[in-house]
C-alpha positions in Angstrom: -9.0 9.5 18.1 -11.0 12.4 16.8 -13.5 14.0 19.2 -14.3 12.1 22.3 -13.8 8.4 22.6 -15.1 6.1 25.3 -13.7 2.5 25.2 -16.4 0.1 26.4 -15.1 -3.2 25.3 -14.8 -4.5 28.8 -18.1 -3.2 30.0 -20.9 -5.7 30.9 -24.3 -5.4 29.2 -27.2 -4.2 31.3 -29.3 -6.9 33.0 -32.3 -6.1 30.9 -30.4 -5.6 27.7 -30.8 -1.8 27.8 -29.3 0.5 30.5 -31.9 2.2 32.6 -29.6 4.8 34.4 -28.3 7.4 32.0 -26.7 9.5 34.6 -29.0 12.5 34.1 -29.1 12.3 30.3 -32.5 13.3 29.0 -34.4 13.6 25.7 -32.6 13.1 22.5 -29.3 12.6 24.2 -30.8 9.7 26.2 -32.2 8.2 23.0 -28.8 8.4 21.4 -27.1 6.7 24.3 -29.9 4.1 24.5 -29.5 3.1 20.9 -25.7 2.6 21.4 -26.2 0.6 24.5 -28.7 -1.6 22.8 -26.2 -2.1 19.9 -23.4 -2.9 22.5 -25.7 -5.4 24.3 -26.5 -7.1 21.0 -22.8 -7.3 20.1 -21.9 -8.5 23.6 -24.6 -11.3 23.5 -23.1 -12.6 20.2 -19.5 -12.4 21.5 -19.7 -15.0 24.2 -16.3 -16.2 25.2 -14.7 -15.3 21.9 -12.5 -12.2 21.4 -14.9 -11.0 18.8 -18.5 -12.1 17.8 -18.8 -13.9 14.5 -19.9 -12.0 11.4 -22.0 -15.0 10.4 -24.1 -14.5 13.5 -25.5 -11.2 12.3 -29.2 -11.6 11.3 -31.7 -9.2 9.7 -33.8 -9.5 12.8 -31.0 -8.7 15.1 -29.9 -5.7 13.1 -33.4 -4.3 12.6 -33.3 -1.8 15.5 -30.1 -0.2 14.1 -30.5 -0.8 10.4 -31.1 2.8 9.3 -28.4 4.1 11.7 -25.7 1.6 10.9 -22.6 1.4 8.6 -21.0 -2.0 8.1 -17.4 -1.9 7.0 -15.0 -4.7 6.0 -11.2 -4.4 6.7 -9.2 -5.2 3.6 -5.6 -4.7 2.5 -6.7 -1.5 0.7 -8.5 -0.2 3.8 -12.0 -0.3 5.2 -14.7 -0.7 2.6 -18.5 -0.4 2.8 -20.6 -3.5 3.0 -23.8 -1.7 4.0 -24.9 1.9 4.8 -28.2 2.9 6.4 -30.3 5.8 5.2 -29.7 7.9 8.3 -26.0 7.5 8.0 -26.1 8.6 4.4 -27.6 11.9 5.6 -24.3 12.8 7.2 -22.5 12.6 3.8 -22.9 15.0 0.8 -22.7 12.2 -1.8 -24.3 8.8 -2.2 -22.0 6.0 -0.9 -22.2 2.7 -2.7 -21.3 -0.8 -1.5 -17.6 -1.4 -2.0 -16.6 2.3 -1.5 -13.3 2.7 0.4 -13.5 4.8 3.6 -10.7 6.9 2.3 -12.9 7.9 -0.7 -15.7 9.3 1.5 -16.5 13.0 1.0 -14.6 15.2 3.4 -16.7 15.3 6.6 -16.4 15.2 10.4 -18.0 11.7 10.2 -15.4 10.3 7.8 -12.6 12.0 9.8 -13.9 10.4 13.0 -13.9 6.9 11.4 -10.5 7.3 9.9 -9.2 8.5 13.3 -10.8 5.4 14.9 -9.3 3.0 12.4 -5.8 4.5 12.2 -4.4 2.1 14.9 -4.7 -1.6 15.4 -6.3 -1.0 18.8 -8.9 1.3 17.3 -9.9 -1.4 14.9 -10.3 -4.1 17.6 -12.0 -2.3 20.5 -15.7 -1.6 21.0 -15.7 2.2 21.5 -18.0 5.2 21.5 -17.0 8.4 19.7 -18.5 11.9 19.3 -18.2 14.5 16.5 -19.9 17.6 15.2 -21.4 17.6 11.7 -22.6 21.1 10.7 -25.2 21.9 13.3 -25.6 18.3 14.6 -24.1 16.7 17.7 -23.3 13.2 16.6 -22.5 10.1 18.6 -21.3 6.7 17.2 -20.2 3.3 18.5 -17.8 1.0 16.7 -18.3 -2.8 17.2 -15.8 -5.2 15.7 -16.8 -8.6 14.2 -14.7 -11.5 12.9 -14.8 -14.4 10.5 -13.0 -16.6 13.0 -13.6 -15.0 16.4 -10.0 -14.0 17.1 -9.2 -11.4 14.4 -11.3 -8.3 13.6 -12.4 -8.4 10.0 -15.5 -6.1 10.1 -16.8 -3.2 12.0 -20.5 -2.3 12.7 -20.8 1.4 13.3 -24.0 2.7 14.8 -24.6 6.5 14.6 -27.2 8.8 16.0 -27.4 12.6 15.9 -29.4 15.6 17.1 -29.4 19.4 16.5 -26.9 21.2 18.7 -28.4 22.8 21.8 -28.3 26.6 22.0 -28.3 27.2 18.2 -30.7 29.9 17.2 -32.2 29.1 13.8 -33.0 32.8 13.0 -29.4 34.1 13.2 -28.5 36.4 10.4 -25.0 37.6 11.5 -23.0 39.0 8.6 -19.5 37.4 8.4 -18.5 39.2 5.2 -16.2 41.6 7.0 -14.2 38.6 8.5 -14.1 36.9 5.1 -12.9 40.1 3.4 -10.1 40.4 6.0 -9.0 36.9 5.2 -8.9 37.5 1.5 -7.0 40.7 1.9 -4.5 39.1 4.3 -4.0 36.1 1.9 -3.3 38.4 -1.1 0.1 39.4 0.3 1.3 36.0 1.6 4.9 35.3 0.7 4.6 32.3 -1.6 1.6 33.9 -3.4 3.2 37.2 -4.5 6.4 37.9 -2.8 5.3 39.2 0.6 7.1 38.6 3.9 6.8 35.7 6.4 4.9 38.1 8.7 2.2 38.4 6.0 1.6 34.7 6.2 1.2 34.9 10.0 -1.2 37.7 9.6 -3.2 35.6 7.2 -3.3 32.8 9.7 -4.5 35.2 12.3 -7.3 36.4 10.0 -8.3 32.7 9.4 -8.4 32.1 13.2 -10.5 35.3 13.6 -13.0 33.9 11.1 -13.1 30.6 13.0 -13.6 32.4 16.3 -16.5 34.4 14.9 -17.9 31.1 13.6 -18.0 29.6 17.1 -19.8 32.7 18.4 -22.3 32.7 15.5 -22.5 29.0 14.5 -25.6 29.4 12.2 -24.0 32.1 10.2 -20.7 30.1 10.0 -22.5 27.0 8.9 -24.3 29.0 6.2 -21.0 30.5 5.0 -19.4 27.0 4.8 -22.4 25.6 2.8 -22.2 28.5 0.4 -18.5 27.8 0.0 -19.1 24.1 -0.5 -17.2 23.3 2.7 -18.1 21.3 5.9 -17.1 21.7 9.5 -14.5 19.1 10.6 -14.1 18.0 14.2 -10.7 16.5 13.5 -9.5 19.6 11.7 -11.6 22.5 12.9 -9.5 25.3 11.4 -9.3 23.8 7.9 -12.6 25.3 6.5 -11.6 28.8 7.6 -8.1 28.3 6.1 -9.7 27.2 2.8 -11.9 30.3 2.8 -8.7 32.4 3.4 -6.4 30.8 0.8 -8.9 29.1 -1.5 -10.4 25.6 -1.7 -7.8 24.5 -4.3 -4.8 25.6 -2.2 -2.0 23.2 -1.5 -3.4 20.5 0.9 0.0 19.9 2.6 0.3 23.6 3.5 -3.3 23.8 4.7 -2.6 20.8 6.9 0.5 22.4 8.3 -1.3 25.7 8.9 -4.2 23.9 10.7 -1.8 22.1 13.0 0.1 25.3 13.7 -3.1 27.1 14.7 -4.2 24.1 16.8 -0.9 24.2 18.7 -1.1 28.0 19.2 -4.7 27.7 20.5 -3.6 24.9 22.8 -1.0 27.4 24.2 -3.8 29.9 24.9 -3.3 32.1 21.8 -6.1 33.9 20.0 -6.5 35.7 16.7 -5.1 38.8 18.4 -1.9 37.2 19.5 -1.2 34.3 17.2 0.8 36.2 14.6 3.4 37.4 17.2 3.4 33.9 18.7 4.3 32.3 15.4 6.9 34.9 14.8 8.7 34.1 18.0 8.1 30.4 18.3 11.2 28.2 17.6 10.9 26.7 14.2 7.9 28.9 13.2 5.1 27.0 11.6 7.0 23.7 11.2 8.1 23.8 14.8 4.5 24.2 15.9 3.4 21.3 13.6 5.9 19.0 15.2 4.9 20.0 18.8 1.2 19.7 17.9 1.7 16.2 16.5 3.6 15.2 19.6 0.9 16.7 21.9 -1.8 14.7 20.0 0.1 11.5 20.6 0.5 12.4 24.2 4.3 12.4 23.9 5.3 15.9 24.9 8.3 15.5 27.1 8.0 11.7 27.1 10.5 9.0 26.5 9.0 8.4 23.1 9.5 12.0 22.1 13.1 11.9 23.3 13.7 8.8 21.3 12.2 10.4 18.2 14.4 13.5 18.7 17.5 11.3 19.0 16.6 9.4 15.9 15.9 12.6 13.9 19.3 14.0 15.1 21.0 10.8 14.0 19.4 10.8 10.5 20.2 14.5 10.2 23.9 13.8 10.7 24.3 10.6 8.7 26.2 10.8 5.5 24.1 11.3 2.4 24.0 8.7 -0.4 23.5 8.9 -4.1 20.3 7.4 -5.5 22.6 5.3 -7.8 23.9 3.6 -4.7 20.5 2.5 -3.5 18.9 -0.8 -4.7 15.5 -2.5 -4.2 13.7 -5.3 -5.9 10.3 -3.7 -5.4 8.4 -1.7 -8.1 8.3 1.3 -5.8 10.3 2.2 -2.7 10.3 5.1 -0.3 13.5 7.1 0.1 14.3 9.2 3.2 15.7 12.6 2.2 16.6 15.7 4.0 17.2 19.3 2.9 20.6 20.2 1.5 22.5 23.3 2.5 22.0 25.7 -0.4 18.7 24.1 -1.5 17.4 20.8 -2.8 17.3 17.4 -1.1 19.8 14.6 -0.6 18.9 11.0 0.1 20.0 9.2 3.3 18.6 5.8 2.6 15.6 3.5 1.9 12.7 3.5 4.3 12.0 0.0 5.7 8.2 0.0 5.7 5.5 -2.5 4.8 4.0 -2.8 1.4 0.6 -1.4 2.7 2.3 1.8 3.7 4.0 2.1 0.3 0.7 1.4 -1.5 -1.1 4.0 0.6 1.5 6.7 -0.2 1.4 5.9 -3.9 -2.4 6.3 -3.9 -2.0 9.6 -2.1 0.6 10.8 -4.5 -1.4 9.7 -7.5 -4.4 11.7 -6.2 -2.2 14.7 -5.9 -0.9 14.6 -9.5 -4.2 13.8 -11.2 
């Protein structure tokens, strides 16, 4: 998942209900860990011999130590929705969050990204696990604890979050990032799909965005101030996205921004910097899209694996199958997903209907509707 995850579902609670040995952790970090271990011990005490503790066992008295730092979510067909949000959790978000709000509707933040990453798999929704993320100048740690109506299926999640100011951040920093921002704006002005520039101009713009990000890591206070002024937030899951939005604009196409962020992540994974990334992208097979595919595989831990080979074989098969007319496809559903591929000479051609569940179709419809609003 996003950031660092530590699965603790099979751990035993401490003898006294709170762990005493924090392996050298001190101060605020120790307090964060202690809060999570107390929450885990509480969860474990309710769990007993069941797969999950019962939601009905939660009491105001039992929740009191974590109330201000907790977020209670219910898993529904439409995604995770808020049942309760503590005051301290609300500080991590720019907008008030009401009961019934879907997690997908949370303001863009590292916290929301961390939760979405946790819940994107069935395992993530059903395992007690700690996770870490960075929100502006705060180091944040959370623990996710599943609850159930019946004891054998996860229907809810209690998330307990704590945070502290990042160590080593100097509050009086006044570093001027205007030169790096100006370089981004100048590079973006000549990008191919904006006003007819070359592909190389796009790579140079990405290099400028990466340079801005690098300066931001060296001068975190100045970078945080720059993001606040631009109405942006640092994202643990997508660290390059804010710099890309400053480069290309906040309203720039989200799909392209996502691809650019993945391409930069892959390049950095390969040891590239802002000084070398443009040449790297120029020479990398498949360019940006090739980098995106390899970065996604790397995040899944599938580089060179049997799963990656199966995916490549499946993609090759679909690439070579005979195209079909939309008139030849049929479905009794209101909406269906069609798999299409690029045609030689431009445009797309259909190759068949995607056999996916209704939840997937509904999620894609919502995403498309948001895009065309």
